Each structure stands twice: as structure tokens, then as C-alpha cells.
N, C-alpha and C positions, 0 to 999 in steps of 0.2 A: 825528490822526485816521488818518493813513496807518499808524501803528505799531499802532493798534488792529485795523485790517483784516489787516495782516500777521500779527499775533498770532492772531487768529482763524483765518485761512486755515492758518497753520502748526499750531496745534492740531487743526483738522479733518482735515488731511492725516495727522498723527500718529497719530491716533484711527483713521482709515481704514486706515492701515498696520498698525497693530495689529490691528484688526478682521479684515483679510484674512489677515494670518500666523496669527491664531487658527483661522480656517476653513481654511486650508491645513493646519495641524496637526491639526485635527479630521479632515479628509479622508484625511490620510496614516493617523492613528490607525485610521480606520475601516477603510481598506483593509487595513493590517496585521493587524487583527482577523479580517477575512474571510479572508484567506490563512491565518492560523493555524487557524481554525475547520476550514477544508477540508483543511489538512493533517493535523489531528488524526484527522479522520475516516478519512482513507486510511492513516494510519500506526497506527491503533488495534490491528490485527492484528499488526503488526511490533512494536509496544511489547509487545503480551501476550506474544510469543514471547520477546523480550529479556529481559523481567522474569520470566518463569516458567522458562526453560530456560536462563538465563545465556548466550545467544549473542549475537554482534554483529549491529548493524543489518544489515551486509552478509550475514552467516549467514542471518539470518531471511529478508531479502528473497529470497536465492538459493535457500533451501530452499523457500519457498512457490511462486516460480517453477519450481523443478524438480518439485514436487507437481504444479502446473498444466500444465507439459510432459508428464508422465508421463500425467496424466489427459486431455491434449488427443489423445494417441494411443490411448489405452485406451478411452475413451468415445465414445458417439454425438455428433454435432454438436450436437444438441439438449440432451443432458446437460451437454455442455461447455459450452454457451452459458450454461445455467442457473447451473452454477458460476461462471463468470467474472463474470456479472452480480451474483453475490452478493458478490464480493469486489472491493472498490475498488481501483483502478489494476492489475487483472489483467494488462493488456498490458504495463505497465512492470515488473512482476514478472516475467512470463514472459521478459522480455528480460534479467533479471538473473541468470537461472538459468545456471549453467556449461554450457558447451559440452561434449557428450558424443560419445563415439564413434558415428560415423555408422552402422556396423553394429548397435549397440544402440538407435539412434532408431527405425528401421523396426520397430516392434512390431505385431503384428497383435492384434486384439482377443482371440484365444485364446491369446496366448502372454504370459501376465503374467509369467513367470519372467524373461525377457529384459528386460521393463519394469521390473521391481522391480529388476534388476541395475544397468539404466541409472539409475535413481533412486537406488540406493546409490553408483552411481560418481558421480553430481551432488554428493551430499552429503560424499563423500570429498574431491572436489576443492574444497569449501567448508571443510575441514578438521573436518568434522564425522563421527563414526562412523555406519555404517549404522543402528545402534538409533536413532539419533535421529530418522529417519523416522517410527517408532513413538510418538515423543513429540512430533513436530510436529502429525501428524495429529489427536490429541485436542484440542489447542490451537486449531487452525483450526476443528475442529468445535464446540467451545465458543463461539468467535468468532461463528461462523454462527448457533447457537442462541440466543445473546445479542441478535442483530440479527433474529431471527424468519425466518431463512432456512431453515426446515426442509426443503424440498425439496432444497436444496444439501447439507444434512447427509445426508439419506438417500442420495444421489448417492454423496458420499463414503465413506460406510459401506458401500455396496455395492462401491464400487472397492476397498476396503482389508480385504474380509471375508476 
């Protein structure tokens, strides 16, 4: 009789441990899926730039960050806020922009020439030609349009008009 109880207890423990392992695996998979979906959302713009323009992830992130850095200097705080709210991970992207000459960073809203020179300099330090700015902006605008962020599209269009 003792053998029967021992066998039942062992079988119960085995089933319980397998059930717990299954639940742990389910939890791990659920967390991984959750993190992946969050990452995809924030990387959609970068993915578009990489696939459409043939740039690296670092160049795409740095390019968008450079555009945001230019926008921060050239736009009102309200317009800049609208733009950054429309682009996921905009703070992280801003941080990926190359550091530029301090003299060029201090742009007034009326001095778009030095601002564009700073933007071109940022792209150059990423290993991109300055003409890539003109290729990045339409892709960013398409991304924003596709996400229904038409107010941010209008702001970018005005900025690069």
C-alpha cells in the first residue's frame, strides 16, 4: 500500500512540475511576444528607412534623430511636441543624432541655412550624403501619413518647404 501512495505522490508531483513548467513557458512566451510587438511599433519607421533607402539601422536612427534635432531648433515648442509625439522613441532617436559643431547648433528660427548646414553635417558624419536628407523626409512623412499623424506631416512639410 505504501508503494501505491508513493507512486501517486510521485505522479502528482511530476504532473504538477510539468504544469508549472508549461505555465512558466507560456508566461515567458507572452512577455517575449509583448516586447516584440512594442519593438516593432517603435522600429517601423527605422525599418521603412532601411528597406527603402538601403541605409543601416544606425544611419536610419541617426538620420531621424538629426532631423528631430534640426526641428527642435527650428520649430516652436508646440510644433516640436506634436512632431515628437507622432514618432515613437523620439527621445531615443534624438540621442542617436551625431553631435555637431556647436556654432551650427545655435540656429535661430530665421536662419534655416545654418540649420540645414548642421543637418547636412550630421548626415555626413553618419556616412550619408547631404542629398539623403531629401530622401529621408518623404519616408518619414509617409510613415506619419500611414499612422494618421497629418498634423505632424504638415509641420514637417512646412519645415522643409
